[in-house]
C-alpha positions in Angstrom: 0.1 -3.7 15.7 -3.4 -4.8 15.6 -5.8 -3.4 13.6 -9.2 -3.6 14.6 -12.4 -1.9 13.9 -15.3 -1.7 16.6 -18.7 -1.1 15.8 -20.6 1.4 18.1 -23.5 0.6 19.2 -24.8 3.6 18.6 -24.0 4.2 15.1 -25.8 0.9 13.9 -28.5 -0.5 16.2 -32.0 -1.8 14.6 -33.8 1.5 15.4 -34.3 3.9 12.3 -33.1 6.8 14.4 -30.7 9.9 13.2 -27.8 7.5 14.0 -28.8 5.3 10.8 -25.8 5.2 7.9 -26.9 5.9 4.3 -24.0 3.8 2.7 -23.3 3.5 -1.5 -24.7 -0.6 -1.1 -28.1 1.2 -1.0 -29.0 -1.2 2.4 -28.3 -2.3 5.7 -26.2 0.0 8.5 -23.0 1.0 6.3 -19.2 2.1 7.4 -16.5 2.7 5.7 -14.2 1.0 6.7 -11.4 2.6 5.0 -8.8 3.3 8.0 -6.2 1.1 9.5 -4.9 -1.4 6.2 -2.0 -3.0 6.4 -0.3 -3.2 2.9 2.4 -5.5 1.4 3.9 -4.8 -2.6 4.5 -8.2 -3.8 2.9 -11.6 -3.5 2.9 -13.8 -0.3 2.4 -17.2 0.0 -0.3 -18.0 2.1 -1.6 -14.4 3.4 -4.7 -15.1 2.9 -3.8 -17.2 6.2 -5.3 -15.2 9.5 -2.0 -14.3 11.7 0.0 -10.9 12.7 1.0 -9.6 9.5 4.5 -9.2 9.1 6.0 -5.9 10.6 7.9 -5.3 7.0 3.6 -4.1 6.0 3.2 -0.2 5.7 0.3 0.7 7.6 -2.3 3.1 5.8 -5.9 4.1 4.9 -8.2 3.9 2.1 -8.3 4.7 -0.6 -5.1 3.4 -2.2 -3.0 3.3 -5.3 0.4 1.6 -5.2 1.1 2.4 -8.9 1.7 6.2 -8.6 4.2 6.1 -5.5 6.5 3.5 -7.8 9.4 5.0 -9.6 8.8 5.9 -13.3 10.9 3.9 -16.0 11.7 4.3 -19.6 11.2 0.3 -19.7 7.5 0.1 -18.5 4.9 0.3 -20.8 3.6 3.7 -22.3 -0.2 2.9 -21.9 0.1 3.2 -18.0 2.3 6.0 -17.9 5.0 4.6 -17.7 4.4 2.9 -14.0 4.2 -0.7 -13.1 1.6 -3.0 -11.5 2.3 -6.1 -9.6 0.7 -7.8 -6.7 -0.4 -6.7 -4.0 -1.8 -7.7 -0.4 -4.2 -5.7 1.8 -5.2 -6.7 5.3 -7.6 -5.5 8.2 -8.6 -6.8 11.3 -12.7 -7.1 11.8 -14.3 -7.4 15.8 -17.7 -8.6 15.4 -20.0 -8.5 18.6 -21.5 -12.1 19.9 -25.1 -10.2 20.6 -24.6 -9.5 16.1 -25.5 -13.4 15.3 -28.7 -14.0 13.5 -27.8 -10.9 11.3 -26.2 -10.5 8.2 -22.9 -9.5 7.5 -21.3 -8.6 4.2 -18.6 -7.0 2.5 -19.1 -4.4 -0.1 -16.0 -2.7 -2.5 -16.9 0.0 -4.7 -13.8 -0.8 -6.9 -10.5 -2.5 -6.7 -7.5 -2.9 -9.7 -7.4 -6.0 -10.3 -8.1 -9.2 -10.4 -8.9 -9.0 -6.7 -9.5 -12.0 -4.6 -11.1 -11.2 -0.6 -10.5 -13.8 2.1 -12.3 -14.5 5.6 -10.5 -15.7 8.2 -8.3 -17.4 5.6 -11.8 -18.2 3.1 -11.8 -17.6 -0.1 -15.0 -15.1 -1.0 -14.8 -15.0 -4.8 -12.9 -13.1 -7.0 -13.8 -10.1 -9.0 -11.3 -9.4 -12.5 -12.9 -6.6 -13.4 -10.9 -3.1 -11.5 -13.4 -1.0 -12.2 -17.0 -2.7 -11.6 -18.0 -2.4 -7.5 -19.0 -5.9 -5.7 -20.4 -7.4 -2.0 -19.8 -10.3 -0.9 -21.6 -12.1 2.3 -19.4 -12.8 5.6 -22.1 -14.1 7.9 -21.1 -18.1 7.2 -17.5 -17.3 8.0 -17.6 -14.7 10.6 -16.3 -15.7 14.4 -18.7 -14.1 16.8 -16.5 -12.2 19.9 -13.6 -12.8 17.7 -11.2 -11.3 15.6 -12.0 -11.7 11.7 -9.2 -11.0 9.3 -10.3 -9.4 6.1 -7.5 -10.2 3.7 -7.2 -9.1 0.0 -5.1 -9.8 -2.7 -5.1 -8.1 -6.5 -3.2 -9.3 -9.5 -2.1 -6.2 -11.4 0.7 -8.2 -12.9 -0.2 -7.6 -16.0 -0.1 -4.1 -16.1 -0.3 -3.3 -19.8 -3.9 -4.3 -19.9 -5.0 -0.9 -20.1 -3.9 1.9 -23.1 -4.1 4.4 -20.1 -3.5 4.9 -16.7 -5.4 2.6 -14.1 -3.6 2.4 -11.3 -3.4 -0.5 -8.9 -5.6 -1.9 -5.6 -7.8 -0.8 -3.2 -8.2 3.1 -5.1 -12.0 3.1 -3.6 -14.2 2.6 -0.4 -14.6 -0.3 1.4 -17.9 -0.8 3.5 -19.2 -2.9 5.7 -22.9 -3.6 5.9 -25.0 -5.2 8.6 -28.6 -6.2 8.0 -31.3 -8.5 9.5 -32.0 -11.3 7.5 -34.8 -9.8 5.5 -34.2 -6.3 3.8 -33.6 -4.6 0.5 -30.8 -6.1 -2.1 -27.9 -4.7 -2.7 -29.3 -1.3 -5.3 -32.4 -3.3 -4.4 -34.4 0.2 -4.4 -34.9 1.8 -7.9 -37.0 5.0 -9.5 -36.9 6.8 -12.5 -39.6 10.0 -13.7 -41.8 10.2 -16.6 -43.6 13.9 -17.3 -46.4 15.0 -18.6 -47.0 18.3 -18.2 -48.0 19.4 -15.2 -47.3 15.9 -13.3 -44.5 13.6 -12.4 -44.9 10.5 -12.1 -42.0 8.2 -10.2 -41.6 4.6 -11.5 -40.5 3.0 -8.3 -39.0 -1.0 -8.3 -37.9 -2.3 -4.5 -36.3 -5.5 -4.2 -36.0 -7.6 -1.1 -34.2 -10.4 -0.2 -35.4 -13.0 2.6 -32.4 -14.7 3.7 -34.0 -16.4 6.6 -35.5 -20.0 6.7 -38.4 -19.2 6.7 -41.8 -16.9 4.7 -41.6 -13.2 5.5 -44.6 -10.7 5.1 -43.3 -7.2 5.0 -44.8 -4.2 4.2 -42.8 -1.3 1.8 -42.9 2.3 2.6 -42.3 4.5 -0.1 -42.2 8.2 0.9 -40.7 11.0 -1.9 -39.3 14.3 -0.2 -38.9 17.7 -2.4 -35.9 19.6 -2.4 -36.8 21.3 0.7 -38.1 18.3 2.6 -41.1 17.8 2.8 -43.4 15.3 2.0 -44.9 15.1 -1.7 -46.2 11.5 -1.9 -46.2 7.7 -0.3 -47.8 4.5 -0.6 -47.3 1.6 1.4 -47.0 -1.8 -0.5 -47.2 -5.6 0.8 -45.1 -8.5 0.1 -44.9 -12.3 1.0 -41.0 -13.3 0.6 -40.7 -17.1 0.4 -37.8 -18.4 2.7 -34.1 -17.9 0.9 -36.1 -16.1 -1.8 -36.6 -12.9 -3.3 -39.8 -10.2 -4.2 -39.8 -7.2 -6.2 -42.8 -4.8 -5.6 -43.4 -2.3 -8.4 -45.2 1.1 -7.4 -45.9 4.8 -8.7 -45.8 7.9 -7.2 -47.4 11.6 -8.4 -46.4 14.4 -7.9 -47.8 18.2 -9.8 -46.1 20.6 -10.9 -42.5 18.5 -10.0 -39.6 21.4 -10.1 -37.6 19.9 -12.1 -33.6 18.8 -12.7 -31.6 21.0 -14.5 -28.4 21.5 -15.7 -28.8 25.2 -14.2 -31.0 24.2 -11.3 -30.2 20.5 -10.8 -33.3 20.3 -8.1 -33.4 16.2 -6.1 -35.6 15.1 -4.5 -35.2 11.9 -1.7 -37.3 8.5 -2.4 -37.1 7.3 2.1 -37.7 3.5 1.3 -38.6 1.5 4.5 -39.1 -2.3 5.4 -41.8 -3.4 8.2 -42.1 -6.4 9.3 -44.4 -7.3 12.2 -44.9 -3.2 12.9 -41.4 -2.3 12.9 -38.5 -1.4 10.8 -36.3 -3.5 9.9 -33.9 -1.8 6.8 -34.5 1.5 5.2 -32.6 3.3 2.1 -32.5 6.9 0.8 -31.9 7.5 -2.5 -31.6 10.7 -4.4 -34.3 11.3 -7.7 -36.2 13.4 -8.8 -37.9 14.9 -12.3 -36.2 15.4 -16.1 -37.1 14.0 -19.0 -34.9 13.5 -22.3 -35.7 13.2 -25.9 -33.2 12.3 -29.1 -34.5 12.3 -32.5 -32.4 12.1 -35.3 -33.4 15.0 -37.1 -33.6 17.5 -34.2 -30.9 16.0 -31.7 -31.0 16.6 -27.9 -33.6 17.7 -26.0 -33.3 17.9 -21.7 -37.0 18.6 -20.1 -38.1 19.5 -24.0 -35.6 22.2 -24.4 -33.4 20.9 -27.5 -29.9 21.8 -26.8 -26.3 20.7 -27.3 -24.4 18.5 -25.6 -20.5 20.1 -24.5 -18.7 17.2 -23.4 -15.5 16.0 -22.8 -14.0 12.5 -22.1 -13.3 12.3 -18.5 -10.7 9.2 -17.0 -10.3 8.4 -13.6 -6.9 9.9 -12.0 -6.1 12.8 -10.6 -2.1 13.1 -11.6 -0.4 12.8 -8.3 -2.8 11.2 -6.5 -3.4 8.3 -9.4 -6.7 6.7 -9.2 -7.2 7.3 -5.3 -8.9 10.2 -5.9 -11.3 12.1 -3.6 -14.6 14.0 -3.9 -13.2 17.2 -3.2 -11.0 17.0 -6.2 -13.7 16.0 -7.9 -15.8 18.6 -7.1 -13.3 21.0 -7.5 -12.8 19.7 -11.4 -16.3 19.6 -12.2 -16.7 23.2 -11.4 -13.9 24.3 -13.3 -15.2 22.3 -16.5 -18.5 24.0 -16.1 -17.2 27.4 -15.8 -15.4 26.5 -18.9 -19.3 25.3 -20.4 -19.0 21.9 -20.8 -22.4 20.0 -19.9 -21.8 17.2 -20.4 -19.1 14.3 -19.5 -18.5 10.1 -21.1 -16.4 8.5 -18.4 -14.0 6.8 -20.6 -14.2 3.8 -20.9 -14.9 2.7 -17.5 -17.4 2.9 -15.1 -16.0 5.2 -12.6 -16.6 5.9 -8.7 -20.3 6.3 -6.8 -18.9 9.8 -6.0 -18.8 11.2 -9.1 -22.1 10.3 -10.6 -23.1 12.0 -6.9 -21.6 15.0 -8.1 -23.2 15.4 -11.4 -26.5 15.2 -9.7 -25.8 17.6 -7.6 -23.9 20.1 -10.1 -26.2 19.7 -12.9 -24.1 17.9 -15.5 -25.1 15.1 -17.9 -23.3 11.7 -18.0 -22.5 9.2 -20.9 -21.7 6.1 -18.5 -19.7 3.7 -20.8 -18.8 0.3 -19.7 -15.9 -1.2 -21.8 -13.3 -0.6 -24.1 -12.4 -4.0 -25.0 -14.9 -6.6 -25.9 -13.8 -9.9 -27.2 -10.3 -9.6 -28.3 -7.7 -7.4 -26.5 -6.0 -3.8 -28.8 -2.8 -3.5 -29.4 -0.8 -1.8 -26.7 3.0 -1.3 -26.1 4.2 -3.2 -23.4 8.0 -1.5 -23.3 8.2 2.0 -24.0 6.5 4.0 -26.8 7.2 2.3 -30.2 9.2 0.0 -28.8 9.6 -4.1 -29.7 6.0 -5.8 -30.6 3.0 -4.8 -29.5 1.2 -7.2 -26.6 -2.2 -8.0 -26.3 -2.7 -7.5 -22.3 -6.0 -6.5 -21.4 -9.7 -6.8 -20.0 -11.1 -8.7 -23.0 -9.3 -12.4 -21.2 -12.4 -11.9 -18.8 -14.8 -10.8 -21.1 -16.7 -13.8 -22.1 -17.1 -15.0 -18.2 -17.8 -11.8 -17.1 -18.7 -9.1 -18.9 -22.9 -9.4 -19.1 -22.5 -9.7 -15.2 -20.1 -6.2 -15.0 -22.7 -4.5 -17.2 -25.7 -5.7 -15.4 -23.9 -4.4 -11.9 -22.6 -1.2 -13.8 -26.6 -0.7 -15.0 -27.6 -1.8 -10.7 -25.9 0.4 -9.4 -26.1 3.9 -11.2 -29.3 4.0 -12.9 -30.5 5.7 -10.2 -28.4 9.2 -11.3 -30.8 12.1 -12.7 -27.3 12.8 -14.6 -26.9 9.6 -16.7 -28.3 9.9 -19.9 -27.1 7.2 -22.0 -25.2 4.0 -21.2 -22.5 2.9 -24.0 -21.7 -0.8 -24.2 -18.0 -0.1 -26.1 -15.6 2.4 -26.9 -13.4 1.7 -30.4 -13.8 -1.7 -30.5 -14.5 -1.3 -34.2 -11.2 -0.1 -35.1 -10.8 -1.4 -38.4 -8.3 -4.6 -37.8 -7.9 -4.0 -34.2 -8.7 -6.7 -34.3 -12.1 -7.2 -36.7 -12.1 -6.8 -40.7 -13.7 -6.8 -43.7 -14.3 -6.8 -47.0 -15.0 -3.0 -47.3 -11.3 -2.5 -45.7 -10.6 -2.9 -49.9 -12.3 0.1 -50.6 -10.7 3.4 -50.7 -12.1 7.1 -50.0 -14.6 6.5 -53.2 -15.9 3.8 -52.3 -16.4 3.2 -48.3 -15.4 7.3 -47.2 -13.1 6.0 -44.6 -11.6 8.8 -42.3 -9.2 6.4 -40.0 -6.1 4.0 -41.1 -7.3 0.4 -42.5 -4.1 -1.3 -41.3 -3.3 -2.5 -45.2 -6.8 -3.5 -46.4 -9.2 -6.5 -45.3 -7.3 -9.2 -43.4 -9.3 -12.4 -44.4 -7.9 -14.4 -41.2 -8.4 -11.4 -38.9 -12.1 -11.7 -36.2 -15.0 -11.3 -38.9 -16.8 -8.0 -38.0 -20.1 -8.9 -38.4 -19.5 -10.6 -34.5 -19.6 -6.7 -33.5 -23.8 -6.9 -34.4 -24.0 -9.7 -32.8 -22.4 -8.8 -29.4 -24.1 -5.9 -29.1 -26.8 -6.8 -29.5 -26.6 -9.0 -26.3 -24.7 -6.2 -24.5 -27.8 -4.2 -25.5 -30.2 -7.0 -24.1 -28.6 -6.8 -20.5 -28.6 -3.0 -19.9 -32.5 -2.9 -21.1 -33.1 -5.9 -18.8 -32.1 -3.8 -15.8 -32.9 -0.3 -17.4 -35.0 1.1 -20.5 -35.1 4.5 -19.7 -32.2 5.6 -21.1 -30.6 4.8 -24.8 -28.0 2.5 -25.0 -25.1 4.1 -27.6 -21.5 2.9 -27.9 -18.7 5.0 -29.6 -17.9 3.9 -33.0 -14.1 4.2 -34.4 -15.2 2.1 -38.0 -18.1 3.7 -39.0 -17.7 2.8 -42.3 -16.9 -0.9 -42.0 -19.3 -1.0 -38.6 -22.3 0.0 -41.4 -21.5 -3.3 -43.0 -22.6 -4.7 -39.8 -25.8 -5.0 -37.0 -24.0 -3.3 -34.9 -25.5 0.4 -35.5 -28.6 -0.7 -35.9 -28.4 -2.5 -32.0 -28.0 0.8 -30.4 -30.4 3.2 -29.6 -28.0 6.5 -30.7 -24.4 5.9 -32.4 -21.7 7.5 -31.6 -18.8 8.2 -33.9 -15.5 8.5 -32.7 -13.4 11.7 -34.9 -16.1 11.2 -37.9 -17.3 14.1 -38.5 -17.1 13.9 -42.4 -19.5 11.1 -42.1 -22.6 13.2 -40.3 -24.3 14.2 -43.8 -23.5 11.2 -45.8 -25.0 8.9 -42.6 -27.7 11.0 -41.7 -28.7 10.4 -45.1 -28.2 6.8 -45.4 -29.9 5.9 -42.2 -32.5 8.7 -41.4 -33.8 6.8 -37.8 -30.0 7.2 -36.7 -29.7 9.7 -34.2 -25.9 10.1 -34.2 -23.6 12.6 -32.4 -19.2 13.0 -31.5 -18.5 10.4 -28.8 -15.0 11.1 -29.4 -13.7 14.6 -30.8 -10.5 16.6 -32.0 -10.9 19.9 -30.2 -10.6 22.3 -33.7 -13.5 24.7 -34.9 -14.2 22.6 -37.5 -15.0 19.5 -35.9 -17.3 22.2 -33.6 -18.8 23.4 -36.0 -20.1 20.5 -37.5 -22.5 20.0 -34.0 -23.2 23.6 -34.0 -24.3 23.9 -37.8 -26.0 20.8 -38.2 -29.5 20.1 -36.1 -29.6 16.5 -36.5 -25.7 16.6 -34.7 -26.6 17.1 -30.8 -23.2 17.6 -29.5 -19.3 16.0 -29.0 -17.2 14.9 -26.8 -14.0 16.1 -26.7 -10.4 14.5 -26.3 -9.8 15.1 -23.4 -11.3 17.0 -20.6 -8.3 16.8 -17.9 -4.9 16.2 -18.9 -4.6 12.1 -17.7 -1.9 9.5 -17.0 -0.9 7.0 -19.1 -1.4 6.4 -23.2 1.9 8.6 -22.7 3.7 9.5 -25.3 7.9 8.9 -26.0 9.3 9.3 -22.6 9.5 11.8 -20.7 6.0 12.0 -21.0 3.2 11.4 -18.0 0.5 11.1 -20.0 -1.6 11.9 -22.8 -1.7 16.1 -22.9 -5.1 17.2 -24.6 -7.0 18.6 -22.0 -8.8 21.6 -21.2 -7.5 21.2 -17.5 -3.9 20.3 -16.5 -3.4 17.4 -14.3 -3.8 19.8 -11.2 -6.9 21.1 -12.6 -5.9 24.2 -13.8 -7.4 25.9 -16.8 -5.0 25.6 -19.5 -4.7 27.8 -22.7 -7.1 26.0 -25.2 -9.7 25.4 -21.8 -9.7 29.0 -22.6 -10.5 28.9 -26.2 -13.0 26.2 -25.7 -14.6 28.6 -23.0 -14.4 31.1 -25.8 -16.8 28.7 -28.2 -19.0 27.3 -25.2 -20.1 29.0 -22.4 -22.4 32.1 -22.0 -20.7 34.6 -19.6 -19.0 37.4 -21.3 -14.9 36.3 -21.4 -12.0 37.6 -22.6 -8.7 35.8 -22.4 -5.2 37.1 -23.9 -2.0 35.0 -24.5 1.6 34.8 -26.2 4.2 33.0 -28.1 7.1 34.1 -30.2 7.3 34.0 -33.9 10.9 32.9 -34.7 10.2 29.6 -36.6 7.9 29.2 -40.2 5.6 26.4 -38.2 5.0 29.2 -35.2 3.0 31.5 -37.6 0.4 29.4 -37.1 -2.7 30.8 -34.6 -2.4 28.5 -31.3 -5.5 28.1 -29.3 -2.4 26.4 -26.6 -0.8 30.2 -26.2 0.3 30.8 -22.9 -0.5 34.1 -20.4 3.5 35.5 -20.7 4.5 38.9 -21.4 8.3 38.0 -20.8 10.8 38.7 -23.8 13.4 40.6 -25.7 12.7 43.8 -26.6 12.2 44.2 -29.9 10.8 40.5 -30.8 8.6 39.7 -32.7 5.0 38.4 -30.7 2.2 36.5 -31.9 -0.8 38.2 -29.5 -3.8 36.0 -29.7 -7.4 36.5 -27.9 -9.8 34.1 -27.3 -13.5 35.9 -26.6 -17.0 35.0 -27.3 -17.9 38.8 -27.1 -18.3 40.9 -30.6 -15.3 42.0 -30.6 -11.6 42.4 -29.0 -9.7 45.5 -28.5 -5.5 45.2 -27.4 -4.1 48.0 -25.5 0.0 48.2 -24.1 0.2 50.2 -20.9 -2.9 52.1 -21.6 -2.3 53.1 -25.6 -4.8 50.7 -28.1 -1.8 48.7 -30.7 -1.3 50.3 -33.4 -0.6 46.5 -35.3 -3.0 44.8 -37.1 -5.8 43.3 -35.7 -6.5 40.0 -37.7 -9.6 36.9 -37.6 -8.5 33.5 -38.0 -10.6 31.8 -40.0 -10.2 28.4 -39.0 -9.7 28.7 -35.7 -12.3 31.9 -34.8 -9.3 33.6 -32.7 -8.3 37.1 -32.9 -4.7 38.2 -33.6 -1.7 40.7 -33.6 1.9 40.4 -34.7 3.8 43.3 -32.4 7.4 43.6 -31.3 7.5 43.1 -27.8 7.8 46.3 -25.2 7.6 45.8 -21.2 4.4 46.2 -19.5 0.7 45.8 -19.4 -1.3 44.0 -22.3 -4.8 43.9 -22.1 -7.3 42.8 -24.3 -10.8 44.7 -24.0 -13.8 42.5 -25.0 -16.7 44.8 -26.4 -20.7 43.9 -27.5 -23.0 46.8 -28.4 -19.8 49.5 -28.7 -19.2 49.3 -24.9 -16.4 47.0 -22.6 -17.9 44.3 -21.0 -15.0 42.5 -19.6 -11.0 42.6 -19.5 -8.2 40.4 -19.1 -4.1 41.7 -18.6 -0.6 39.9 -18.4 2.0 41.9 -17.1 6.1 41.3 -17.2 7.0 40.3 -14.7 10.9 40.6 -12.5 13.0 38.6 -11.1 11.0 35.9 -8.5 11.1 37.2 -5.3 8.4 35.2 -3.0 5.3 32.2 -2.7 2.2 33.1 -1.8 0.2 30.6 -1.0 -3.5 30.4 -0.9 -6.5 27.3 -0.1 -9.7 26.4 -1.3 -11.9 25.9 1.7 -10.5 27.4 5.3 -11.9 24.2 7.4 -12.1 20.2 6.7 -13.9 18.3 8.3 -12.0 15.3 10.2 -13.0 12.3 8.0 -10.7 12.5 5.4 -11.4 15.6 3.4 -9.3 17.2 0.6 -8.0 20.8 0.4 -6.5 22.0 -2.5 -2.9 24.5 -1.6 -2.2 26.7 -4.7 1.8 27.7 -4.5 2.3 30.6 -6.9 6.6 32.6 -7.2 5.7 36.2 -7.6 8.0 38.9 -8.3 8.7 42.1 -5.5 5.5 43.7 -7.2 3.7 41.1 -6.4 3.0 39.8 -10.1 2.7 36.4 -10.6 6.0 35.2 -12.3 4.8 32.4 -14.9 8.4 30.8 -16.2 9.8 30.3 -13.1 10.5 26.8 -12.0 12.2 26.6 -8.6 11.7 23.9 -6.5 9.7 24.0 -3.4 9.2 22.0 -0.4 5.5 22.1 2.0 6.1 21.1 5.0 2.8 20.2 7.5 2.4 20.5 11.7 -1.3 19.6 12.9 -4.3 16.5 12.2 -3.3 16.6 8.7 -0.9 14.9 5.8 0.3 15.6 2.0 -0.6 13.9 -0.2 1.4 15.3 -2.9 1.9 18.0 -5.4 1.3 18.2 -8.6 3.6 20.5 -11.2 1.4 19.5 -14.3 4.3 19.5 -15.7 4.1 16.5 -18.5 7.4 15.8 -18.9 8.4 16.1 -15.7 9.2 12.1 -14.5 10.6 12.6 -11.3 8.5 11.8 -8.0 5.5 13.6 -7.0 4.9 11.8 -3.7 7.3 13.5 -1.6 7.2 16.9 -0.5 9.3 18.3 -2.6 8.6 19.5 -6.1 9.4 21.7 -9.0 6.7 24.0 -9.7 5.9 24.6 -13.5 4.6 28.0 -15.0 5.1 29.5 -12.1 2.9 27.5 -9.8 2.4 24.4 -7.6 -0.7 22.4 -6.4 -0.1 20.5 -2.8 -3.2 18.3 -2.1 -3.7 18.1 1.8 -6.0 15.0 3.7 -7.1 15.2 7.5 -6.0 12.9 9.2 -8.6 12.7 11.8 -8.8 14.4 14.8 -9.5 18.4 15.5 -6.7 21.1 15.5 -5.3 24.1 13.8 -3.0 23.0 10.4 -0.4 24.6 9.7 1.1 24.4 5.9 4.9 26.5 5.5 6.1 26.6 1.8 9.7 27.2 1.3 12.5 27.6 -1.4 15.6 28.3 -1.8 16.0 32.8 -2.4 12.7 32.7 -2.2 10.2 34.2 0.8 8.8 31.6 2.4 4.8 31.8 3.1 2.7 29.8 6.0 -0.7 28.8 5.7 -2.7 27.7 8.6 -6.5 25.8 8.2 -8.7 24.0 10.9 -10.3 20.6 11.0 -13.4 20.6 12.9 
């Protein structure tokens, strides 16, 4: 089977009419080439050589993560979620017309995990070890015009425990083929950042143009700014002369009176259109989303957006989505980010690596601040369990192995790719690279709590044979300089794990703002010792005390909870798919602790009710993880808890007030009652100014009777869009049966396919990628992907002994 892509001339003519495609590379005519790849798991001798792929190669579309579809095993690394890595090969055939001679062709990858090498017609174009960085190669010298060209990618993730969380394996982001004139905008060549002074906004623009020809070129660059409604508000033309085989940067400013500001609740975006003309005709153009907003950081007052002082209510996010692994579609992220905003989140931290470009675009659009992070390791590795959890001797696989060669280039490429995003408010150059004795050490580690103020384990005190912690300052200064070379409009930061140790080095001083991981106890002391230091919580627990340390201290501008969404990897003892502290579960549904956080962070009135039995002393603590269950044995003593941002809350059972004493737990801020169980409807009523403002109810359910299903969108686009189908188990009266765990099967007819079924159960280690899975807490999520044709999609959900349900949606 031949895998061929043909360019449609109507879509890529050098004219700049409506057929022009704006691709993520930011120049030329970019076209996604995600469809029609061949894949082989395992190494293939001379796999880069042109020729027909073996019939055993799998046919697939990108994005693709091969690890998530493999069997889980307790002998594999817990860091990976007990999933394997390996080596894989990808291949695609490109047909390039003869009349493309004289133009430039490039291949652009948004991310390949990891240690990739790309070939065209057997010729190596280059290697990129970092699996999170976007990169591009020039195909032009190796293209056979008028013939078939074989593009091959070898991915080596054989060191599969190279991270402390699940990474995925393969070409898990989009791939673009780019065609351009010999004179064109550079990759990520248009950079714009705003300043605002009173009623005037100024957009500072930098445009870089490359000349790949053998002759000098005189060009005109037209920069046109359009407001959110599409009207032109500023325009300027700049001339440039570019030497042969050279490049030229031009700088200009565009001014706008009374600009509409980008705000969290009103994220206004402008569009900067850049056109390059030669001999009066257009030869390249780009469109960049931009706008106007200001960031202010102050060591005493914290953080302000557009002059408004506020608290950053952030979460840390890894890049996977449960059953989807690392191949996460934009629709999936949109649903998740909107749910986090509903909970009260206003910021995310990309832990601990750059994420897909689409995530930043969504944050721009939806109004979420982003702390963009580059590294979890620098020159030395962190300990990782290579076989199971707490088994054997920790190993040292990791990104450290290519940091010296690639670190500065990777960081530069992250900044250049992402610097136009309005949502990004800080660049993080590292996370916990200063963890005491893992690997760096310092004599201060021989101190005690009184001397050093430690809040984390010191692994036995100072180790003179370990790497010297004083190196941290030198590396941080070098990395900060890389960021400032490409963007001076945002601060440089990092997540400090060993603050007491790092304070003895130049590391914190190299940062514009200092992130403290789980170190709230030092907020006051360090504010006094370092009065010019801007401090915030870069990684924090979910407890109320950690939030009060932000809320009640003006100089601490925010926190980032660990974590926003449950993620694969960094697992505990088998069975454990991943880390389970998220506000949302693997499927993106709000967990009880998400509602608890909503009670602390959200402005809209809310009340939540959850329960658990009191059978052991440890169950008497007030929990922020109480599920909405009201099915127990008569007479059982049940603790009922309510999370609310209302002034007061009342509890009703079957419409009558509960007689039991209502108490407020000081450590959690949670209301609770201990009551004998009686079946029926349990309701929490939120009160403000003596009036009911919101109500939440749970009800005793009967035995499972049937399935119900709902889809988040009734219509899909043809080009690989995702719908979320929520399947629930209900009783004869239609009440959710939250204790049900029946097996559910999903069959699809029509132009779509099932990507996977997500139960969100951290201890379920079965296959999630087939068409049958066990419900968890009465629910299952199905991801449905359109496959390229129009028509009706029929989804039938069945389960033994339960009435089935059928849902239809359209693909247009």
